[in-house]
N, C-alpha and C positions, 0 to 999 in steps of 0.2 A: 243794294247801292248801300245798307247796314254794316258792312264789316267793313276794312280795308280791301279794295280794287283787290291788290296782288292776293286774298282768298279767294275772293269771288268773280273775275270777271282777267274775262285778255281787254286790255287793251289797243287800241288804235284798228286798222287794217290790216292783217297782217295778211302776206300771199296764202298758197296752198304751202306746207309743207311746213309755214315757223311754228304752230298752234305747237308743234312738240317743242320746240326751242322753250317760249314762253310755258311753259308745261312744267321745263327742264326747274326756267326759274321757281316759281312757282313753287316747285317741290324745295329750294335753295332756302325759299322767305317762311316755309313753315317751319324751318328744321333751327331756321333761326330763332325761331316762337319758343320750340322748343328749348332751346338751349336756355333760354329765359327761364319758362315754365320752369327747370331745373333746382332755379334761386327761388322760386317761391315755392315757403309751404301753405300747408293751413289753409289755402284760399276758399278751397272747400269747402271747410268748417266753415264761413259766416255763410252759408243759404238759412233761407226758412224759405215757409213757405208758400207760397204765390196764388195771388186769386184766381179765382178756373175762368171758365166767357162767360156770356152773358145768360145771366137764371138758372148758375151751377153749382152755386157757392151759396151756403148756409148765415155763412156771416151774413150780418144787418150793418148798414153806416153806424149805425146808433153804438160806438166801443163802450161806454157809459157804464153798460152791467160788465165788461167783461173784468179780467182779470189779465195785472201786464204779463207779457208777454215775457219771463225770461230764461228762456230757456238758448235760444240763440246768440249773437252774436252782443256785446257790450259796444255798439255802433249810437251815436249822439243823432237825436233825433231834434226836429225842427217848430214851434207851433210859432206861430205868428197871428199877426191881425188888425182890426184897424177899430179904433173906435170914436162911435161918433151921434151928437147929438139927438132927443125924435126929432128934429129936419134935412137930416139924412150929413150934416154936414163938419168934419173932423172933429176932433181934439184934442188937443195941443195941450203940454203938458200933464196929462193924464198921467197917474201914478198908478201901475200896472203891476202888482204880484203874485207870482208864479209859489205854490207852497209845493210840498209833495207830500206821502206819505208818511215818510220817517218819523215829523218833526218839528224838523233845521226851519233855520228861519228863511224863509222865500225870499224867490230872488227878485229881486226892484227894481224897474225900468220906466223912463218920461213916454210917453207916445209923442211922433216926429206929430211935425206944422202939419204931414195931412188926420194926425191922429193914430197912425200908424204904428203897430209893436213890433219885433221880433225877439223871442230866443232860442238859443243858439246851444247845442252840447250838452243840450240832456239826458240824462241815463232814462231808459226802457222806466220808468213807475206813474202811479194815478195822480196826475196831481187835481189841483185847483185855483183857479183865476179870480183876484180880486182886485176889479177898476176901479177909484177915485180920483175926483176935478170938484176944484175949488166950483163952491159952488151951484156944483153939482148932488146926486146923489151916487152912490155906487151901491154895483154887481156882481153879482159872486155867482161864477160859468158854477153850472152842474159841472157832478165828478171829472173830469179827465184823461180818459186809457193812452199812452205813448206810450208801442213798440218799438221797441231798438230798428233803426234809418229813417221813425215816417216821419213825414213833412205835411204837419198838419196848420190848417189854415183856420182860422175862425174867423167866420165874415161878419163885419158890423158890427160891434159887439157895441149894442147901444143906451145908454146911460141917460137916465131921471132926470129931470128941472132940478129936484124936490126929492132925492129919495125917494124911488118907490118902489114895487115890486123886482126883486132879481130873477134875473132876466139874459138872454144871451138869445138876438136873433138869429138867425142865418140866413143871407144872402148871394145868392152865387157871384164872381169876381172870379171870371172864366183864363181872362188876361192870368191875373197875379197868379192864381193856378197854371196857368197853363208854360208860365216864368218860374213855378219850381218842380214841376214836371220836367222841365230841359233841365233844372241843374243837377237834380238827381237818377232821367237819363245819364249825362254827361259824364258818370261814377263807375256803368257798367263797365265791364270786360271781359273776357273771354280768360279764363284761366287770369287776373287777376293783369293783363299784358295785353289784349288786340281789343277796339272798343271793337261795343253791342253799344254803341249808344242811339242807335234804331227801331228798338225791339220796346214795342207796349209789352210788360204783365200786371200791370193794369188795364185791366176792358175797359170800363167803361171815361177809361179820361178821354177830361177831354179835348176839345178840337186846336189846334197850336194856328197863333195868331203869326202873320207875313212875318212877324221882328221875329217870333221862336224860330220855324223854319229855315231864315236863312243863319241863324244864330247859330243854329244846331249841324245846316250842314259845314263853316267856316272851321265853324270848333272840330267838323271832324278833318279838314282837311289839312292844318296847324298840327295834326296834333303827331310824332314822334314817328310813331308804326306808320303812318303811310309816307314820311318821307324815307322809313327802312324798305318799307315794301317796293316803293317804285325803286330804288336803287337797286334794292337784289332782282328787283323781273331787270333793270339796264345792266347790271350784271352777269346779268343766262344770256341776253342775245349780244353784250358784247364778246366772251365766249360762246358761242358761237354763230359770228361774225353775220346776226339777222339786222337786215337796212345797211348792207351793205356803204351804202352812201355817206350814209355818219363816220366813215372809218373807224378805228383801234387807238388801241393807249385811253387814255387819257382825259384827251380831248372827245375821242366818242363817244365815251361811258356817257360824261354828258349831257354830252346833245339827247342820248336815249335815255337819261334819268330826265332832262327836260319835257321831251315833248312823255316819256311816258303820265309824270306827273299831272304837268300840264290834260293829256288826257286824262283824267281821273279830277282833275278840277274842276273842267268842266262838266262833267257827267252832273259830279256832285253839283255844283252850284248852282247849274237849270236842272236836270233832276228832280232836286227832292229839296232847293230854294222854289226860282224864278216862275216856274211851272205846275208847283204848289200854290204856291200867290195867287195866283192867276186863272185856274181852274178848280180854287179852295178845294184843295185835297189832300192830305194829311199824309206824309210819304211815312211811315212807319209801319213798320211788321203788328202785328197785333197777337199776340203769344193765346191761343183755343187752348189747349192743355184737359179737354175733357172731351170726352164721344170716344167714336173705336178705331184704330191704328190707320184701318182706312183710309175715313169721315177726315181725319188728321193730317194725311199724306196730300186728301185731295182740298184739302183748306186749305194748305201750304205750298200747292202746285198752285191754284187758283189767285191763287196772289196776289202771282205776275204777274198777272193778266186784270187784276180787280186789286182796288182798291176801296178805303173808307175814302166822304166825303168831311166835308169838316161840317154838314148837315147830319152824317153820323151811318150814310147811304150808302155801299157797294156801285163801287161807280170802275169805272173805268178806265187804270189808270193810265190815264195821255202825257201826265208828268215821268213817271220813269221810264216812258221807254220813246218818249217823245226827245226825254235827257237820252239818251242813248246811242239818239242816232241822229240828235243836234254835236251831240263834246265828235264823235266819227266827223260826219261834214268838217267842222272847228276844223278836226285835225290834217287835212287837209293841205291848211296854212301849212308848217310846219312838219311834213316828215318826206322824205326820196320822192321823185319826180315818179320816177318805176313799183313805190308801194300806192299809189291814188289810187283811184276808182269807184262807179258807184258801186260796184257786185260787190266790191272785199266790205263796206259800208253797210249793205243794205246783212251782208252773210254775219260780217259781227258784231249788228244789233241782235241779230239772232242769237248768238252766242250769250250777250249778255241778260238778253233775258230768258233762256236757259241759266247762266248761273246762277241767279237770284232766286228763281225756283228752285237753283239746286241748295242754294241759304236756304233757304225759309224753313228747305225737309231738316234741317242740323236747326234752326229755331224753335220749331216744334218738338223736335225727337232729341235736341240733345246739348246743346250749350245753353236751355234753362238752370242745368243745374251744373254747369262751370262758369257760371257769370260769376262778379263780387259786385255786392249792394244790389242783386235783384231783384231784392225784396222792397226796396226805398222806393215806396208808391207815394202821390199825392192825394186828399183824399178831404172832401170836404165835411164839413158834419151838420147833421140835421136834425 
């Protein structure tokens, strides 16, 4: 459920013999994506090295002593945070100055009503943050190294009442970090075209709240590629006269398109938003990236049945599996009567699970290298 439906699953309940027609439609969809890719240059040039699985990366969360990463593309970085007083209250109107290593005048903004501030469009560089407010002391941060495309959140910059020791205190604010993660993941596209929103390349990403789960699911369903995939499948079904009860011509195409899109929408919203919120499970695939080919392949296949809970522990994937069967049951409301039946729903549920396992294998071994902005991770500093 992490790529558009036409690239990973067969929707609706299909009779024996219909699978070939849907395969034909999938080939049409992939051919269309290929033609778009032919117009895109330099997509793979935007790739950077990504963090690996837990305990397998030598990098430390504290990047203050590292040199800026200038080898990658000039994707803008983001630096955000919250200015607080010693009581933990937001300081509105604080003067926040961000200075780079080149000696140019720093960028100046004023903190918002709750003390929040955000610097966007930052090139990769070494920065220093200075914060001050009327009647309070001023703090200067340690050296901050921002990499291209990185989103850094300074959690709770605390000002003393009367100019004390300079310090940056950091506390977890998972909801804000989760929101930044979703924004970063919404920029991930295979070959710069096909959405890859549900692949997390940060093994230690914070769990999503219900708000972010619904946001990511809805964003996926309104993406133009999702509509194009449903149209391609509907066109293939019409060409082979799949579901003859829908008729032919433009009217038949419209009914097939609506049914296909409804299938995908139901499955996405139920399996990636509603049930993950109820069961407290993460709908994303977490890239492993290290280990033997066999161990990575087993991990990818297992991820079709086992997901990560919001508590960080592996759990049976009630969300995606339940969403697949729930969407198949709902499709009884709008598919032609001859195509209805519990056996076909069960059969297609298994096809959905198999399709997810195949997609996970692609994610683990192929898609990382051709996914744009896959390096845009969200990390707090400690």
